[in-house]
C-alpha positions as CSV (number, residue, x, y, z in Angstrom):
1,M,24.7,-37.8,8.3
2,T,25.4,-33.9,8.2
3,N,22.0,-31.9,8.8
4,K,22.0,-29.4,6.2
5,Y,19.5,-27.2,8.0
6,T,21.2,-26.8,11.4
7,R,23.8,-24.5,9.9
8,V,21.6,-21.3,10.4
9,L,18.6,-22.8,12.1
10,P,17.8,-24.1,15.8
11,D,16.7,-27.2,15.8
12,Y,13.1,-26.7,16.4
13,L,13.0,-24.7,13.0
14,A,15.2,-27.3,11.3
15,D,12.5,-30.0,12.0
16,L,9.9,-27.9,11.3
17,Q,11.5,-27.2,7.5
18,R,11.9,-30.8,7.2
19,T,8.5,-31.6,7.7
20,V,7.1,-28.6,5.4
21,E,10.1,-29.6,2.8
22,A,8.6,-33.1,2.4
23,A,4.9,-31.8,2.2
24,A,5.7,-29.4,-0.8
25,I,7.6,-32.3,-2.5
26,E,4.4,-34.3,-2.1
27,V,2.1,-32.1,-3.8
28,G,4.6,-31.6,-6.8
29,L,6.5,-28.5,-6.2
30,D,9.9,-28.3,-7.8
31,F,12.4,-26.3,-6.0
32,F,16.1,-25.0,-5.6
33,P,17.9,-26.1,-2.3
34,Q,16.4,-24.0,0.2
35,I,18.2,-22.0,2.8
36,Y,16.6,-20.4,5.9
37,E,18.2,-17.6,8.3
38,L,16.6,-16.5,11.3
39,L,16.7,-12.7,12.0
40,D,15.6,-9.9,14.5
41,Y,13.3,-7.3,13.2
42,K,16.2,-4.8,12.8
43,T,18.2,-7.2,10.7
44,M,15.2,-8.3,8.9
45,S,14.4,-4.5,8.0
46,E,17.9,-3.8,7.0
47,V,17.8,-6.7,4.6
48,A,14.6,-6.0,3.3
49,A,15.7,-2.1,2.7
50,Y,18.5,-3.9,0.4
51,G,15.8,-5.4,-1.6
52,G,16.2,-8.9,0.2
53,F,20.1,-9.0,-0.4
54,P,22.2,-9.0,2.9
55,T,25.0,-6.7,1.0
56,R,24.2,-4.0,-1.6
57,Y,26.2,-1.2,-2.8
58,P,26.1,2.0,-0.5
59,H,23.4,4.7,-1.3
60,W,21.6,7.1,0.8
61,R,18.1,5.4,-0.2
62,F,18.5,2.1,1.3
63,G,19.1,4.3,4.5
64,M,15.6,5.8,4.0
65,E,14.0,2.7,3.5
66,Y,15.7,1.1,6.6
67,D,14.4,4.0,8.6
68,K,10.6,3.6,7.4
69,L,10.5,-0.2,7.6
70,T,12.1,-0.1,11.3
71,K,9.5,2.6,12.2
72,S,6.7,0.9,10.9
73,H,7.5,-2.0,12.7
74,S,7.9,-0.2,16.0
75,Y,4.7,1.5,15.7
76,G,2.7,-1.8,15.0
77,L,2.1,-0.5,11.4
78,S,3.7,-3.6,9.5
79,K,5.2,-6.8,9.8
80,I,7.6,-8.6,7.6
81,Y,6.9,-12.1,7.7
82,E,9.6,-13.4,5.3
83,L,12.0,-12.4,2.4
84,V,12.7,-14.7,-0.3
85,I,15.5,-14.2,-3.0
86,N,15.6,-15.6,-6.6
87,N,19.0,-17.6,-6.2
88,D,20.4,-21.0,-6.5
89,P,20.1,-22.0,-3.8
90,C,17.3,-20.2,-2.8
91,Y,17.7,-17.8,0.4
92,A,14.9,-16.9,2.9
93,Y,14.7,-15.1,5.8
94,L,12.4,-15.8,8.8
95,L,11.5,-13.4,11.6
96,E,12.6,-13.9,15.3
97,G,9.6,-14.0,17.4
98,N,7.1,-15.4,14.9
99,S,4.8,-18.0,16.7
100,M,5.4,-21.5,15.4
101,L,2.3,-21.4,13.3
102,E,3.7,-18.3,11.7
103,Q,6.9,-19.9,10.9
104,K,5.4,-22.7,9.1
105,L,2.8,-20.8,7.1
106,V,6.0,-18.7,5.8
107,M,8.0,-21.8,5.1
108,A,5.0,-23.3,3.0
109,H,4.8,-19.7,1.4
110,V,8.5,-19.8,0.5
111,Y,8.5,-23.2,-1.0
112,A,6.0,-22.0,-3.4
113,H,8.0,-19.0,-4.5
114,N,11.1,-20.9,-4.9
115,D,9.0,-23.2,-7.1
116,F,7.9,-20.3,-9.3
117,F,11.4,-18.9,-9.4
118,K,12.7,-22.0,-10.9
119,N,10.1,-23.0,-13.3
120,N,8.4,-19.6,-14.3
121,Y,9.8,-18.9,-17.8
122,Y,10.3,-15.2,-17.3
123,F,13.0,-16.2,-14.6
124,S,14.7,-18.3,-16.8
125,K,17.3,-15.8,-17.9
126,T,17.7,-14.4,-14.5
127,N,21.0,-14.6,-12.8
128,R,21.0,-17.4,-10.3
129,R,24.0,-16.5,-8.6
130,M,22.7,-12.7,-7.8
131,M,23.6,-13.1,-4.1
132,D,27.3,-13.2,-5.1
133,E,26.8,-10.6,-7.8
134,M,25.3,-7.9,-5.4
135,A,28.4,-8.5,-3.4
136,N,30.5,-7.8,-6.1
137,H,28.6,-4.8,-7.3
138,S,28.8,-3.5,-3.8
139,T,32.8,-3.9,-3.7
140,Q,32.8,-2.3,-7.2
141,V,31.1,0.8,-6.0
142,R,32.8,1.0,-2.8
143,R,36.1,1.1,-4.8
144,L,35.2,3.8,-7.2
145,Q,33.9,5.8,-4.0
146,A,37.3,5.6,-2.8
147,K,38.8,6.6,-5.8
148,H,36.5,9.5,-7.2
149,G,34.7,10.6,-3.9
150,Q,31.4,9.0,-2.3
151,S,29.6,12.4,-3.3
152,K,30.3,12.1,-7.0
153,V,29.5,8.6,-7.4
154,E,26.4,8.7,-5.1
155,S,25.2,11.5,-7.2
156,F,25.3,9.6,-10.4
157,I,23.8,6.7,-8.9
158,D,20.9,9.0,-8.3
159,L,20.7,9.6,-12.2
160,C,21.0,6.1,-13.1
161,L,18.2,5.1,-10.5
162,S,15.7,7.6,-11.9
163,I,16.0,5.8,-15.4
164,D,16.2,2.4,-14.3
165,T,12.8,1.7,-15.6
166,L,14.1,2.6,-19.2
167,I,14.9,-0.7,-20.2
168,D,13.4,-3.3,-22.6
169,P,12.2,-6.4,-20.1
170,M,11.2,-8.5,-23.0
171,S,14.7,-8.3,-24.9
172,M,16.0,-11.0,-22.9
173,Y,13.4,-13.5,-24.4
174,I,13.9,-12.2,-28.0
175,T,16.7,-13.4,-30.2
176,R,17.7,-10.4,-32.2
177,T,19.7,-9.8,-35.3
178,A,23.5,-8.7,-35.1
179,A,24.0,-5.3,-34.1
180,P,24.2,-2.6,-36.7
181,S,27.8,-2.1,-38.0
182,N,27.8,1.4,-36.7
183,E,27.0,0.4,-33.0
184,A,29.7,-1.3,-31.4
185,P,28.8,-4.3,-29.0
186,E,28.1,-3.6,-25.4
187,S,31.2,-5.6,-24.4
188,N,33.5,-4.0,-26.9
189,L,32.8,-0.4,-27.0
190,D,35.2,2.1,-28.9
191,R,36.0,4.2,-26.0
192,A,37.9,6.6,-28.3
193,K,34.6,8.0,-29.4
194,L,33.3,8.3,-26.0
195,R,35.1,11.2,-24.8
196,V,33.6,13.9,-22.2
197,D,33.7,17.0,-24.7
198,A,31.2,17.3,-27.5
199,S,33.9,16.2,-30.4
200,Y,32.6,12.9,-29.6
201,M,29.5,13.6,-31.9
202,E,31.5,15.5,-34.5
203,N,31.1,12.9,-37.6
204,Y,27.1,12.9,-36.6
205,I,26.7,16.6,-36.4
206,N,28.7,17.4,-39.5
207,P,28.5,14.3,-41.7
208,P,31.6,14.7,-44.5
209,A,28.8,14.1,-47.1
210,L,27.4,17.5,-46.1
211,F,30.3,19.1,-47.2
212,T,31.1,17.5,-50.6
213,S,30.3,19.4,-53.5
214,P,27.6,18.5,-55.9
215,A,30.2,17.7,-58.5
216,E,32.0,15.3,-56.3
217,R,28.8,13.4,-55.5
218,S,27.6,10.3,-57.5
219,S,25.5,7.5,-56.8
220,D,28.5,5.4,-55.5
221,S,30.1,8.0,-53.5
222,V,27.4,9.7,-51.5
223,E,27.7,8.5,-48.0
224,K,24.8,7.8,-45.9
225,L,24.0,9.9,-43.2
226,P,24.2,8.0,-40.3
227,Q,21.4,7.5,-38.1
228,I,22.0,6.5,-34.4
229,P,20.2,4.5,-33.4
230,E,19.3,2.8,-37.0
231,R,15.9,1.7,-35.3
232,P,14.1,2.9,-32.3
233,E,15.8,1.6,-29.1
234,R,13.7,0.7,-26.1
235,D,16.6,0.0,-23.8
236,V,17.4,3.7,-23.1
237,M,19.9,2.7,-20.5
238,K,22.1,0.3,-23.2
239,F,21.8,3.1,-25.6
240,L,23.5,5.6,-23.1
241,I,26.2,2.8,-22.0
242,N,26.9,2.5,-25.8
243,H,26.9,6.0,-27.0
244,A,26.9,8.6,-24.1
245,P,30.1,10.3,-23.4
246,L,30.6,8.7,-19.9
247,K,33.8,8.2,-18.1
248,D,35.0,4.7,-17.5
249,W,33.8,4.6,-13.8
250,E,30.3,6.4,-15.0
251,R,29.8,3.9,-17.6
252,E,30.6,1.0,-14.9
253,I,28.0,2.4,-12.6
254,L,25.3,2.6,-15.2
255,S,26.0,-0.8,-16.1
256,I,25.4,-1.9,-12.7
257,I,22.1,-0.3,-12.2
258,R,21.2,-1.9,-15.6
259,E,22.1,-4.9,-14.7
260,E,20.0,-5.1,-11.4
261,A,17.3,-3.6,-13.0
262,Y,17.0,-6.5,-15.4
263,Y,17.2,-8.9,-12.4
264,F,14.2,-7.2,-10.8
265,A,12.4,-7.1,-13.9
266,P,10.6,-10.6,-13.8
267,Q,9.5,-10.2,-10.5
268,A,7.6,-6.9,-11.4
269,M,6.3,-8.6,-14.5
270,T,4.8,-11.6,-12.3
271,K,3.9,-10.1,-9.1
272,I,0.2,-11.2,-9.0
273,M,1.1,-14.9,-10.3
274,N,3.8,-15.0,-7.9
275,E,2.2,-14.1,-4.8
276,G,-0.9,-15.7,-5.9
277,W,1.0,-19.2,-6.6
278,A,2.5,-18.9,-2.8
279,S,-0.7,-18.2,-1.3
280,Y,-2.6,-20.6,-3.1
281,W,0.2,-23.6,-2.1
282,H,0.7,-22.2,1.6
283,S,-3.4,-22.6,2.2
284,K,-3.3,-26.1,0.3
285,L,0.0,-27.1,2.7
286,M,-1.5,-25.8,5.6
287,T,-5.0,-26.8,5.7
288,E,-4.6,-30.3,4.3
289,K,-1.1,-31.5,5.7
290,L,0.5,-29.0,8.0
291,L,-2.1,-27.6,10.7
292,D,-3.0,-28.9,14.0
293,D,-6.5,-28.8,15.3
294,S,-5.5,-26.3,17.7
295,E,-4.2,-24.1,15.0
296,I,-7.0,-23.7,12.6
297,I,-8.4,-20.4,14.1
298,D,-5.0,-18.6,14.6
299,Y,-4.2,-19.7,10.9
300,A,-7.3,-18.4,9.5
301,S,-6.8,-15.0,11.3
302,V,-3.3,-14.7,10.2
303,N,-4.4,-15.7,6.7
304,A,-7.3,-13.2,6.8
305,G,-4.9,-10.5,7.2
306,V,-2.6,-11.4,4.3
307,M,-5.8,-11.8,1.9
308,S,-7.7,-8.8,2.8
309,G,-8.6,-6.3,-0.1
310,G,-5.8,-3.6,-0.4
311,M,-5.5,-0.4,-2.6
312,P,-5.3,-0.3,-5.8
313,F,-5.6,-4.2,-5.5
314,N,-4.3,-7.0,-3.2
315,P,-2.0,-9.3,-5.5
316,Y,-2.1,-12.0,-3.3
317,K,-6.0,-12.2,-3.3
318,I,-6.5,-11.7,-6.9
319,G,-3.6,-14.2,-7.4
320,V,-4.8,-17.2,-5.3
321,E,-8.4,-16.5,-6.5
322,L,-7.6,-16.6,-10.3
323,Y,-5.7,-19.9,-9.5
324,R,-8.5,-21.4,-7.9
325,H,-11.0,-20.3,-10.7
326,I,-8.7,-21.6,-13.4
327,E,-8.4,-24.9,-11.1
328,D,-12.1,-25.1,-10.9
329,R,-12.7,-24.4,-14.6
330,W,-10.4,-27.0,-16.0
331,N,-11.8,-29.6,-13.3
332,K,-15.1,-29.1,-14.8
333,G,-14.1,-28.6,-18.6
334,Q,-15.4,-25.0,-18.7
335,H,-13.2,-24.0,-21.7
336,G,-12.8,-24.7,-25.2
337,K,-15.1,-24.0,-28.1
338,E,-18.0,-25.6,-27.0
339,W,-18.0,-23.5,-23.9
340,Q,-17.4,-20.4,-25.6
341,N,-20.4,-20.8,-27.9
342,C,-22.9,-21.8,-25.0
343,D,-25.1,-18.7,-24.4
344,D,-27.4,-20.2,-21.7
345,M,-26.3,-19.3,-18.3
346,V,-28.2,-21.8,-16.5
347,E,-26.6,-24.4,-18.3
348,K,-22.9,-22.8,-18.0
349,Q,-23.8,-22.6,-14.2
350,R,-24.3,-26.4,-14.0
351,W,-21.4,-27.7,-16.9
352,D,-19.2,-30.1,-15.3
353,T,-17.7,-32.7,-17.5
354,K,-15.7,-34.0,-14.6
355,A,-12.4,-33.4,-16.5
356,G,-10.2,-33.3,-13.7
357,K,-7.4,-31.2,-15.5
358,G,-7.4,-28.3,-12.8
359,R,-3.9,-29.1,-11.1
360,E,-2.5,-29.7,-14.5
361,K,-3.7,-26.4,-15.8
362,I,-2.4,-24.3,-12.9
363,F,1.2,-25.7,-13.1
364,Q,1.1,-25.0,-17.0
365,V,0.1,-21.3,-16.0
366,R,2.7,-21.0,-13.7
367,K,5.2,-22.1,-16.0
368,L,4.5,-20.2,-19.1
369,Y,2.6,-17.0,-18.1
370,N,3.4,-13.4,-16.8
371,D,0.8,-11.0,-15.0
372,V,-0.5,-9.5,-18.4
373,N,-1.2,-12.5,-20.3
374,F,-2.3,-14.1,-17.1
375,I,-5.1,-11.3,-16.6
376,D,-5.8,-11.1,-20.0
377,E,-6.8,-14.8,-20.7
378,F,-8.0,-15.7,-17.4
379,F,-9.5,-12.5,-15.9
380,T,-13.1,-13.6,-17.3
381,E,-16.3,-11.4,-16.7
382,E,-17.7,-14.4,-14.5
383,F,-14.7,-14.1,-12.4
384,C,-14.9,-10.6,-12.3
385,R,-18.4,-10.6,-11.1
386,E,-17.9,-13.3,-8.7
387,Q,-15.2,-11.2,-6.9
388,L,-17.3,-8.1,-7.1
389,F,-14.5,-6.0,-8.8
390,Y,-14.9,-2.3,-9.4
391,T,-13.0,0.7,-10.4
392,Y,-12.8,4.0,-8.2
393,G,-11.6,7.5,-8.4
394,W,-11.7,11.0,-7.2
395,D,-14.8,12.6,-7.5
396,K,-14.4,16.4,-7.9
397,K,-18.2,17.2,-7.0
398,S,-18.3,15.1,-3.7
399,K,-14.4,15.5,-3.1
400,D,-14.1,12.0,-2.0
401,W,-13.2,8.5,-3.6
402,E,-16.1,7.0,-5.0
403,V,-16.8,3.9,-7.1
404,Q,-16.6,4.8,-10.8
405,S,-17.6,1.6,-12.6
406,R,-18.3,-2.2,-12.3
407,Q,-18.4,-2.7,-15.8
408,Y,-16.1,-5.7,-16.9
409,D,-14.5,-4.0,-19.8
410,Q,-13.4,-1.0,-18.1
411,I,-12.0,-3.0,-14.9
412,K,-10.1,-5.6,-17.2
413,G,-8.8,-2.4,-19.1
414,T,-7.6,-0.9,-16.0
415,L,-5.9,-3.7,-14.3
416,M,-4.1,-4.2,-17.8
417,S,-2.9,-0.7,-18.1
418,M,-1.7,-0.9,-14.7
419,L,0.3,-4.0,-15.5
420,T,1.6,-3.3,-18.7
421,N,5.4,-2.6,-18.4
422,A,4.9,-2.8,-14.7
423,G,2.6,0.5,-14.9
424,N,5.8,2.4,-16.4
425,P,5.6,4.4,-19.7
426,M,7.3,2.9,-22.7
427,V,9.9,5.1,-24.2
428,D,12.0,4.6,-26.9
429,V,15.3,6.3,-28.2
430,I,14.6,7.6,-31.8
431,D,17.6,9.7,-32.6
432,G,21.2,10.6,-30.8
433,N,21.4,13.5,-33.3
434,Y,17.9,15.3,-33.2
435,E,18.1,18.1,-35.8
436,N,21.8,17.6,-36.5
437,R,22.5,19.1,-33.1
438,G,23.9,16.3,-31.2
439,E,20.7,16.2,-29.1
440,V,19.0,13.0,-28.3
441,L,15.3,12.3,-29.0
442,L,12.9,10.0,-27.2
443,R,9.5,9.2,-27.8
444,H,6.9,8.2,-25.5
445,R,4.6,5.1,-26.7
446,H,1.0,7.0,-25.9
447,E,-1.5,4.2,-24.7
448,G,-3.9,6.4,-23.6
449,Q,-2.6,7.8,-20.6
450,D,-0.6,11.4,-20.4
451,L,2.7,11.4,-18.8
452,R,3.1,13.2,-15.7
453,K,5.1,16.4,-16.9
454,D,6.8,16.8,-13.9
455,W,8.2,13.2,-13.9
456,A,8.9,13.4,-17.3
457,Y,11.1,16.6,-17.1
458,E,13.1,14.7,-14.0
459,A,13.7,11.8,-16.0
460,L,14.9,14.3,-19.1
461,S,17.3,16.1,-16.7
462,S,19.0,12.9,-16.0
463,I,19.5,12.2,-19.3
464,N,20.6,15.5,-20.3
465,R,23.2,15.3,-17.5
466,I,24.3,11.8,-18.8
467,W,24.1,12.8,-22.2
468,K,25.7,16.3,-21.7
469,R,23.7,17.6,-24.5
470,P,20.0,18.6,-24.6
471,A,17.4,15.7,-24.0
472,N,14.1,16.0,-25.9
473,L,10.8,13.9,-25.5
474,E,8.2,13.5,-27.8
475,T,4.7,12.7,-26.2
476,I,0.8,13.3,-26.6
477,I,-0.6,15.7,-23.7
478,E,-4.2,16.6,-23.9
479,E,-4.3,15.0,-27.4
480,K,-1.6,17.1,-28.8
481,T,2.0,15.9,-29.8
482,V,4.4,17.9,-27.9
483,I,8.2,17.8,-27.5
484,L,9.4,18.3,-24.0
485,R,13.0,19.5,-23.9
486,V,15.7,19.8,-20.8
487,D,18.9,21.7,-21.4
488,G,20.6,22.0,-18.0
489,S,18.0,23.9,-15.8
490,S,15.7,25.2,-18.9
491,R,12.9,23.3,-19.5
492,A,10.6,23.9,-22.5
493,E,7.7,22.9,-24.1
494,R,7.0,22.9,-28.0
495,K,3.6,21.5,-29.9
496,I,4.2,19.8,-33.2
497,E,1.6,20.7,-35.7
498,A,0.1,18.0,-37.6
């Protein structure tokens, strides 16, 4: 019988994979076929710089990331134990030189990631052949660089990457109505209207209805002034693909960056859950099924390094502790109306109905939740106190970082704001013909935290260069509504009177 593991792994690691895989199946994990490759630290750093993929389109930022990772490894500041890719089959990379204990731990961790990729709802809409798709993107970009020049293509990629968070991650899970009649489907663009010169906006800047004499107007003949978009559009990248005066190669590049942004979006939406799930199961598998007596101390040392506290927080730690907390609560029946209505703290501490539903519950949570609703529902006051959470910040008087609060509401609120939209501001396109000048207007959904103006101006500058007309952003700064405007090298701020 052909050994499916010996294609890329030495025999001793192929044997280890068989052992770990059998243990993972035994505890109920369900995963894609798993393929491991063994890499030296330089190759591992190269793959990590590419976001875990062996082939990506050429761009200077990957070189910078590679330089950072190799130096960090050489100076002993960090170590990449593993990389795992959401793909079918699932690919993961093992670091050459790791001890057998470390390889065993990494394999257990990877199988849990694989299970999460396959079963979590927020990964269900992703491209399961992204390994091949990334290689296709690389070929496309290299072809465009050969035709139009490396510098020109790379400069445009810079613009696209500066706005690659301006997408609508939840749109993948929502069935929307058909596109408005004046907005061409993305796959069938009317390229005749998307020329580089300003005439592409002529019908919007000067609608025919404006030049119709009053005598010629009637209730039946008056043309409704077009509004693009018809309703606020959160996917700014899609709006630009559909409506900006881009050349064909520019639209192709922008579409590539957008596609990759959507592929990586679920990973940002489930960082705590995904790492917590992998940490939960590597701990279970190692301590209950895989470790020899002689490995316990070394395992505890390696695992402690992964689970140590971090700034602003360690997703591995908070994730695994929340899964354990949920499992314990549902094993003891500490949920439901009766539990919530109990005001006796002593009784709550002793509460145990022997329900034994903990394992079933965490598998359900793994399937249905993302980080925001995971924290919102299960980050309880009891859990907050047990784990000694606090918020911290810079104190101007002492000129030092200090604990600011240990209040549950403030701690949870801070976590929620950090996780909502992966901590990125939510911005909608409001008008593609702002004040009838062919300018684009965006609006920031202010959630209590002001934008950094320097970052906002940089994003607007990129949109300005893509739109080829001035770009405007409405937001709230210091409790006053303002519009930030970029027109080439000119930047302006205008207050909006109430």
